[in-house]
C-alpha positions as CSV (number, residue, x, y, z in Angstrom):
1,I,0.0,-0.1,0.0
2,L,2.9,2.3,0.6
3,V,4.1,2.1,-3.1
4,Y,0.6,2.7,-4.2
5,E,0.3,5.9,-2.0
6,I,3.6,7.3,-3.2
7,F,2.5,6.8,-6.8
8,T,-0.9,8.3,-6.1
9,S,0.6,11.3,-4.2
10,I,3.1,12.0,-7.0
11,L,0.5,11.9,-9.7
12,L,-1.8,14.0,-7.8
13,I,0.8,16.7,-7.2
14,A,2.3,16.4,-10.7
15,P,-0.4,18.4,-12.5
16,F,0.3,21.6,-10.4
17,L,3.9,21.4,-11.2
18,V,3.4,20.8,-14.9
19,S,0.7,23.5,-15.1
20,Y,3.2,25.9,-13.4
21,L,6.0,25.0,-15.9
22,L,3.6,25.3,-18.9
23,F,2.3,28.7,-17.7
24,S,5.9,29.9,-17.2
25,W,6.8,28.9,-20.8
26,H,3.7,30.9,-22.0
27,Y,1.4,28.1,-23.0
28,P,-2.3,28.9,-23.3
29,P,-4.4,28.3,-20.1
30,Y,-6.2,25.3,-21.5
31,F,-2.9,23.3,-21.2
32,M,-3.7,23.2,-17.5
33,Y,-6.7,20.9,-18.3
34,V,-4.7,18.9,-20.6
35,S,-2.1,18.2,-17.9
36,V,-4.9,17.4,-15.3
37,I,-6.6,15.0,-17.8
38,F,-3.3,13.3,-18.6
39,F,-2.3,12.7,-15.1
40,T,-5.8,11.5,-14.2
41,V,-5.6,8.8,-16.9
42,I,-2.2,7.8,-15.7
43,L,-3.6,7.7,-12.1
44,C,-6.5,5.5,-13.3
45,A,-4.0,3.1,-15.0
46,V,-2.0,3.0,-11.6
47,V,-5.2,2.1,-9.6
48,I,-6.1,-0.7,-12.1
49,Y,-2.5,-2.0,-12.0
50,F,-2.4,-2.2,-8.2
51,A,-5.9,-3.7,-8.1
52,H,-4.7,-6.2,-10.5
53,L,-1.6,-6.9,-8.5
54,Y,-3.1,-7.1,-5.0
55,C,-6.8,-7.9,-5.6
56,S,-6.6,-10.1,-8.7
57,L,-8.7,-7.9,-10.7
58,S,-9.1,-9.3,-14.2
59,I,-8.2,-6.4,-16.5
60,K,-10.0,-8.0,-19.4
61,Q,-13.2,-8.3,-17.4
62,Y,-12.7,-4.8,-16.1
63,L,-12.4,-3.4,-19.7
64,I,-15.5,-5.4,-20.9
65,N,-17.7,-4.8,-17.9
66,V,-16.8,-1.3,-17.0
67,V,-15.0,0.6,-19.8
68,F,-16.8,-0.9,-22.8
69,R,-20.3,-0.6,-21.1
70,C,-19.6,3.1,-20.1
71,T,-18.3,4.0,-23.5
72,I,-21.3,2.4,-25.3
73,T,-23.7,4.2,-23.0
74,F,-22.0,7.5,-23.5
75,L,-21.9,7.2,-27.2
76,I,-25.6,6.0,-27.5
77,V,-26.7,8.9,-25.3
78,L,-24.6,11.3,-27.2
79,L,-26.1,10.3,-30.4
80,I,-29.7,10.6,-29.1
81,A,-28.9,14.0,-27.8
82,F,-27.9,15.2,-31.1
83,I,-31.5,14.5,-32.5
84,P,-33.3,17.5,-30.9
85,H,-30.2,19.6,-31.3
86,Y,-30.4,19.4,-35.0
87,F,-34.2,19.6,-35.4
88,T,-34.8,22.8,-33.3
89,S,-33.7,26.2,-34.0
90,E,-34.7,28.3,-30.9
91,P,-31.8,28.2,-28.5
92,I,-33.8,27.8,-25.2
93,T,-36.1,25.3,-26.7
94,R,-33.1,23.4,-27.9
95,L,-31.5,23.5,-24.5
96,V,-34.7,22.2,-22.7
97,L,-35.3,19.4,-25.2
98,V,-31.6,18.3,-25.2
99,C,-31.6,18.3,-21.3
100,I,-34.8,16.4,-21.2
101,V,-34.0,13.8,-23.9
102,T,-30.5,13.3,-22.6
103,G,-31.8,12.7,-19.0
104,F,-34.4,10.2,-20.0
105,S,-32.2,8.4,-22.5
106,Y,-29.3,8.2,-20.0
107,C,-31.5,6.5,-17.4
108,F,-32.9,4.2,-20.0
109,I,-29.6,3.3,-21.6
110,V,-27.8,2.8,-18.3
111,W,-30.7,0.5,-17.2
112,Y,-30.5,-1.8,-20.3
113,V,-26.8,-1.4,-21.4
114,G,-24.9,-0.4,-18.3
115,F,-26.3,-2.5,-15.6
116,N,-26.1,-6.3,-15.4
117,K,-28.7,-8.3,-13.8
118,D,-27.1,-8.3,-10.4
119,E,-26.8,-4.5,-10.5
120,K,-30.5,-4.2,-11.4
121,D,-31.5,-6.5,-8.6
122,L,-29.4,-4.4,-6.2
123,F,-30.9,-1.2,-7.5
124,N,-34.4,-2.6,-7.1
125,K,-33.6,-3.8,-3.6
126,L,-32.3,-0.2,-2.7
127,L,-35.5,1.4,-4.2
128,E,-37.8,-1.0,-2.2
129,P,-38.2,1.5,0.9
130,V,-39.0,4.3,-1.6
131,K,-41.6,2.2,-3.3
132,I,-43.2,1.2,0.0
133,Y,-43.2,4.9,1.1
134,V,-44.9,6.0,-2.1
135,R,-47.5,3.2,-1.9
136,N,-48.5,4.3,1.6
137,V,-48.6,8.0,0.9
138,L,-50.2,8.1,-2.4
139,P,-53.8,6.8,-2.5
140,I,-53.3,4.6,-5.6
141,N,-55.0,1.3,-6.0
142,R,-56.8,1.5,-2.6
């Protein structure tokens, strides 16, 4: 754990130092974001490496079950969000429609693509107290 903490600490401090150097070399301000994103990706790789090393995480299973599902979900929602964007001309209407369509499509796509059966069961179990409360408060089907 000591080696992991050392790597993590270095990778969390490095963006500040790199950003300072880039600013002192007169790079544009957006390079600060580039350095933060770069070191965050490296930090994620370090976390996955140590999880593989100490917890026997299967990197292939991780890539399939997490990265692939998240990427597919993101891309599908992004494509769906472009539909109202291109068919509306009024800016405020476009904003509202894109937000609504994105929100609903995200929930729908995460449920059907992002979650596996165990995660759906866990989510339903967590929502059970809410369902009971709603049944008791709302006079539906009484």
